[in-house]
N, C-alpha and C positions, 0 to 999 in steps of 0.2 A: 504494500500499499504505499503510494507516495503522500507527500505532505499536503499536496493539494486535496487529495481525497480525505485524508485525516482531518484536515481543518474544515472541509465543507460540513462535517457533522456538528461543528461548533460556531459556524458563521452566524452572525446575528447583530442585534442592536446592543448598544452599551447598556450594562446592567442585567442583561438577560442571563439566565442560568442555563448551562448545558452540562449534564452529566456531573454535577457539583462544581463545574467551573463558572466563574462569573465574568463576563466580558467587561473589563474596566475601561479599555480604551482601543480605539482603531485609529492608526495613523497613516496617512498617505503621503508618501515621500515624492516631492516634486522639486528637484534641484535644490535641496537644502544643505547648508553648511553643517548643521548638526540636527539630530532629532532627539528631543528631551522628552522624557516619559515619566510621569509622576506615579509612585508606588503608594497604593492605599495601605494606611496602618492596620487595616482589618485582617490582612491575610498573613499567614506565615510562609506560604509557597506561593509562586507565580509561574505561569507559563508564558514564555515570549516566543511568538511565532512570527518569523519573518518570511514573507513571500514575494519572490521576483525582485529582490533587491539588486539594483545595478548601480556601480559607481560611475561618476563622469569620467574619471581617469582610469584607463586600462591597467590592470595588475594592482590595483589599490587594495590594501587590507582593511577589513571591517573592524573597527575598534568599539569597545565599550568602557565608559568610566561611570563613577557614581558620585552621588551628592548626598550630603548628610544635613543640608540647610535648605530643603525643598527646592532645589535647582538654582539657588542663587550662584553657587559655584560648583564646579565638578573637580575632584581631586585629580591632578596631573602630576603628583609628586613622583620624583624619580624612582622611588621604591614603594609605591603605594599598593602594587598588585602583583599577584603570582598567577601564572597561567600555564596550560599545557595543552598543545594539540597533538594528536596522532592523525597522520594524514594518509589516506589510501588513494592511489590512482593507478592508471595503467602502466606508469613507469616504475611502480613499486610503493614502498611505504616510507614514512619519515616520522621522526618525533621532533618537535620544537617547543621550546617554552622558556620561561624566565621565572626566577625567584624574586626579582624585584624590578618592576617595569612601571611605566607611566600610564599603562592602560591594558585591558584584557584584549587579546586577539581572538576574534571570532572566526576569522578565515586564516588560512595559513600564512606565516610570517614571511616566507621566502617567495611564494607564488600566490599573489592576490587574485581578486575576482575579475573576470572578463567584463569589459564595458559594452559588450554587445547586448542589445536589448532582447535578443532571442535566447539569451542564456540565463543570467540572474542567479542569485543565491537564494536558497530556502534553508531556513533553520527552524529547529524545534528545541528550545532551551528551557530548563527548569532553574528557577531561582529560589534559593533557600535563604530567608531572612535571618537577621542576627537574633531573632526570636527562637530560632531552631537550633543554630549552631553558634559557637563563639564568634566566628566570623562569617560575613555575608559571602555566599557562594553561588556559582552558576555552573551548570553542566548540561551537556546535550550534543547535538550534532549539526552539521551544515552539509549541504550538497551544492556544488557550483563548479562552473567552468573556470579554470585558471587563465588568467590573463597572458602569462608568459609561455606556458607550455600548451595551451589550448587543449588540454585534456580535462575530463571531468574529474573532480576530487570529492571525497568524502572525508569529513574530518569529524573527530570525537574531541569535544572541547571540555576544558574545565578551567575554572578561574576563581580567585577569591580576593576580596579587598582585605588588606593585611591589618587594618586597625581593628583590633578585637573589641567586639561589642558595640560598634558604631551603628547607629540607627540610619541605615541607608533608606532614603525616601524618594529618589529620583535616579533615573538612569539616562545616560546620553550615548547615542550611537553617532560615530563619526568615521570618516574616511582618513587613511594614512596620506592621501593626496587627493586634492580637488573635493568637490561636493558629492552628496548622495543624490544620484540622478532620479531613480524611480524605485518603486516597491510599496509594499503595504506591510505594516506591523501591528499585531495584535497582542494585547497584554491581558491575560486572565488572572484572576485571583482564585487561589484554591483554599478551601476552609481546612 
């Protein structure tokens, strides 16, 4: 089952409940420098679904940062995050990661996302708030066509915000180069 089929079961209006999931927000990307999404304090878990994301710049990496002040600022500290990607593609497998970075990489660090509008990145990610674990965490997977090698890649992602007990209340998606061209992002709350 692909992510489009999986997501179609949950598509709806904000606040609608689907199989214990509550749609908090739907954001349409249209040539944005960043996409900021508020997290409701009501939920210990979230699902972040990204469909058809395309960067303006070919081979750009999709990043995520967090805020603890309702989106007034997003932490870009040099050692604010740890992340790990395991990448599968037709050329083999690779592992990339960092124990101290200024963002979490959602697509591979060495080969970013193709800017072709016929390709796009699809992702299904689970967010664990600091109410559940000592540190805010995210994990899941992405499927996209790499910009540099033009092969399709599948990544298993994990990341965490390294400030223990921080009350993360917003996330930001941004590109390593250029703007976010297009795509749709859904945020669901899980009780």
